[in-house]
N, C-alpha and C positions, 0 to 999 in steps of 0.2 A: 391432519391432526393439528389441533390448536394448542399451542404451548404458551402459557402466561409467563412473561419475563419479570423477574424481580426488579424493582426500581432501583436506580442508582442514586435517588434523592436521599437526603437526610431523613431520619425517622419522623413520621407525621406528615410527610409530603405526599404528593399524588401517588396513587397505585400505578403499577407498571402498565406499559403498553404490551400488546400481545405479539407473538410471532407465529408464523405458520412454518414451524420446524426449523431444521438446522442449516443446511448449506445447499447452494445451487448444484444441481447435477449438470455436468458439462460433458460435451463430446470429447472423444479422444483426439490425439494428435499423431502426426506421422513421425518419421525418423528425424534425427537431429544431425545436420551436416557437421562434418569434422572441421576443426579449425585449420587455418593455414599452417603448413609446416614452418618451424621456427628456424629455417636456414639462415635468415638474416639476423638471428640473435634476439629478435623481439620477444618479449615476454608473451606467453600464451595464457590468457586469463579467461576463466569461465565464471559466469554469474548465474543467479537463479531468476528471480522475478524482475520485471522490467524497471521498476524504480531503482533497484540496486544496480542493474546494468547501466542505467543512465548516470547515477552518481559516480560509479567507478570509472566510466568512460570520460566524465568531465575531468577527473583527476589524471587519467592516463593521457588525455590530450592527443591521441593518435600514436603515442610512443609505444604502446603495447596493443596487441590484438585482444579486443574484449568481445566476448560472445555470450549472449544470454542462452539459457537452456530451457526455461519454462516458457511456452508460447504465451504471447499476450492474449488475454481472454480466457486462459485456462484457470481452473481453481487450484491455486497454489497449495491449499490445505490438503488436497487429495491427489495431487499430481503424482503419477508414477512414471519415472523416466523410461523411455523405450530402450530396448537393447542397444540401439546405436549410440545412446548417450555414453555408454561405457568407453567407447573409443575416443569420444570427445574429451571426456574427463581424464583419460589416461595420458593425453597429450598436454594437459594443462600444467603450467608452473604453479598457478594459484587458482583456487576455487573459492570465490566469495559467496557465502550463504548468509541468510538472515539469522538463522538459529532461533532459539525460543520455541523449538518444536514445529516450526512452520513447514519446513521442507525436509523432514528426516529421511525419506527414501532417497532423495537426491544426495543429501550429505553422506549417507551410508554408502551409496554406490560410488561416490567420489573417493571416500576413504579406502574402499576396497580395490580401487583401480588406479590410485595415484602412481605416477611414475616416481622413480627415485629422486628425492629432493623436492617433490611437489608438496603442497600444503593446502589444507582447508582452513579458511578464516571465517569465523562466525562473528558477523558485525554486531548484531543485536546483543549477543552474549557479552561482548566486550564493551558495549555502550553503557549498560546499566547493570547493577548487581541484582541478585534475586530478590532482595527486600524491596526493590522498586518495580518488580513485575506487577502487572495488573491482572486480576482475575475478576470475572463478572459473569453475567447470564450466559453468554456464548462460550466463555472460557472459564468454567468453574475450577476452583483450585483442586477439588476432589478428582478431577480428570487428569491433573498433572501437566496441563498445557496452558501456559500464560497467553494472554493476548499478545501476538507477535508484531503488530502493525506499528512499529516504532517510527517508521519513515514518514508518517503523517504529522509528526511533531518536528518542525524545522530544526531546532537545536540538535535533536538526535540524528537527523539526516546529515548535519554538519559533522557530527562525531563519526558517522559512517565514512564520510569523505576523508576525515583525518586518519582513520585506521587504514583506509585504502592508500593514502599518501605514504604513510610510514611503511606499509608492506611493500609497495612498489619500489620505493627508494631503497629498501633493504635488499630486494631481489635484483634491482637494476641501478646500482649506485651511480653509474655514469650519467643518469638522467635525473638524479635526485633533485637538483635545483629546478628543473622544469616541472617535476611533479609538485614541488612545493609552491611554485608560482601558480600552477593550475588550481591547486587547492585554495590558495589565497583568493583567487578570482571567484571561485565557486562560493567560498565562505562569505565573501562580501555580498553576493547575490542572496544567499540564505538569510543573512542579517537584514537585508533590505526587505525581503519577504516577511520576515518575522516582525519587523517594526511596522510594516503596513498592516499586517493582520492584527497586531496589538491595537492599532488605532481603529481599525474597522470593527473589532470586537466591542470596543467601548461604545459604538453607536447602535449595537443590536439591543432592542428593548428586552428581549427574553432569549437567553442563549440555551435553549432546550433543543436537543437534536434527536430526531427519530429517523433512522436510516434503514436501508435495505440490508446492511451488513455491519457487524460490530468492528469497524476498522478505525474508529476515531477516538479510542479511549485515551491514548497518550496526547493526542491533539487537545482533547477536552481538558485534561489535567493541566496542560501548559497554559491554555487561554481562558481557564475558568469557565468552561462551558459544562453543561450537564447532558450526558447521554442517557436518555430516558428509555431507550429500547431499540430494538432492531426487528424489522419485518423481513423474514427470509423464507424462501421457497425450498422445501426439502425434496420435492419430486415434481414431476410434470402434472400431477393431479391437482385440480383446483379444490380449495376448501368448500365445504358445504355452505348453502345460503345462511344457515344458522351460525356457522363459524364466522362468515363475513360480517354478519350483523353484530356479533360480539366484538369484532375488531373495530367496527365503526363506532360503537358506543365508547370503547376505550380511547380512541383517538379524540373523540369529542370531549371526553372527560379531561384529558391532558391539556387540551386547549392550544396546541401549537398552530401557527398559521400555515405551516407547510410541512409535508413529510417528503423524504428524499429517497428516490429509487436509483437504479443503475442505468446509465446510458448504454452499457454493454449488454445488459440482460433486462430489457423492458418487461414489465409484468402488467397484463390487463387486470389482474386481481387487485394489485396495489393501486392502479388507476381508479378502479371502481371504489375501493375503500376511501380514497381521497375525495372522490366526487360525492359519495354518500355522507361522509363526515363533514362536508362543506369546507375542506381545506385544500390547498394547492398540492398536487402531486407532481414533484419535480424529478424527472428521471434523467438527471445529468451528472450524477456523481460517479467517480471511479476510484478504486483504491490501489490496484496494481496493474492497470492497463493504461498506458500513456495515451494522451489525446493525439489524434491525427495518425499519420503514417510515418514509419522510420524515414529519417531525412527531412521531415517537415519541421517548420519553425517552432511548433509547440510540442513536439514529441520529445519530452524530457521530464525529469522529476519536477523541475520548476514549473513547466507548463501544466503538469498534472495538479500540483498544489494550487497554482493560481486559479485553474478552472474550478476546483472544489471549493476553495475559500470564497471566491466571488459568488458562486452559486449559493452557498450557505448564507452568507451575509446578506445578499440582496433579497433573497426570498424570505428572510426572517425580519425584514424591515430595517436593516442597517445600511450604512453608506459604504459601498465597496469601491469608491473612486480611487482611493490610495492603492488598492490592489490592482485595479484595472490599468493603472498607469505604469505598472511594472513591466519592463521588457522581459521577454523570454530568452532563453539561451539559444545559441546557434546550434544547428544539428551536429550530432556527434557521429563518428564512423563505426560505432559498435554494431554488431549483428543482433537483430531482434527477431527470433522465430515468430511466425504469425500462425 
């Protein structure tokens, strides 16, 4: 089914790009291993999506056991935690979730299984007030779910780290100074990324973004980009030739030099649309699946943002050299389910 997306441009600007329905259907996952017993007194921390796991692990610095719950590559919007997750959550001192309706089943399971003294911390909900929530074609206000992808905006990711710092220090005051130092180091890296992206954005002739998923709304607001639409697959069925032709016409009308797909979920249909429209189809973006493998040098929130920002800027005619020069963080000891 072909769904026409309303444009995010001001009135009188180009009409919207189309989408092929709502969200990727993803395979299920297996059980979730339980965290290490807290016999040594270390905090047991559970997180949800991998960018949050990485940010929290940067602040924890190995002083707390940090374990992700949602497998990398899974659809965080539809993920249903397996029964084994209840045991993992029941042993956690702190459960960090994004909030903004992203992972409600996991949050609800956590609240139902918290051990005495445990807590659920909603990072996104504490970062911005409701009047700053963004609603758009993928997340209409009428559905009651705002766009939850705050972590693609670096200053918001730094807020996530600040909340993690304060929470960990409150729960483990003996290591408060180390958590603060870890946060300061991470915040400096975020500031460096932000400054590099500000400089790179200024070199992009036309900052119009058409992606596979509506994950960059807060990024766009911060860097003065325009999200003109998202092309998404709702099922494993391909659109009809007539629907593909309609998408091609709309991409040509918008006039972007490149459209962006997912490295994790490549699509032959999107590749065909790019070829027929005469624009580059770049299937390198990710929104909550870190690049590389756990323990690798780029497997981090910073590595993820650097990959996405370099990909966007360079393929839209900008200079990404300031971003490419940024070092990535060292591997963290968090557990990332695959």
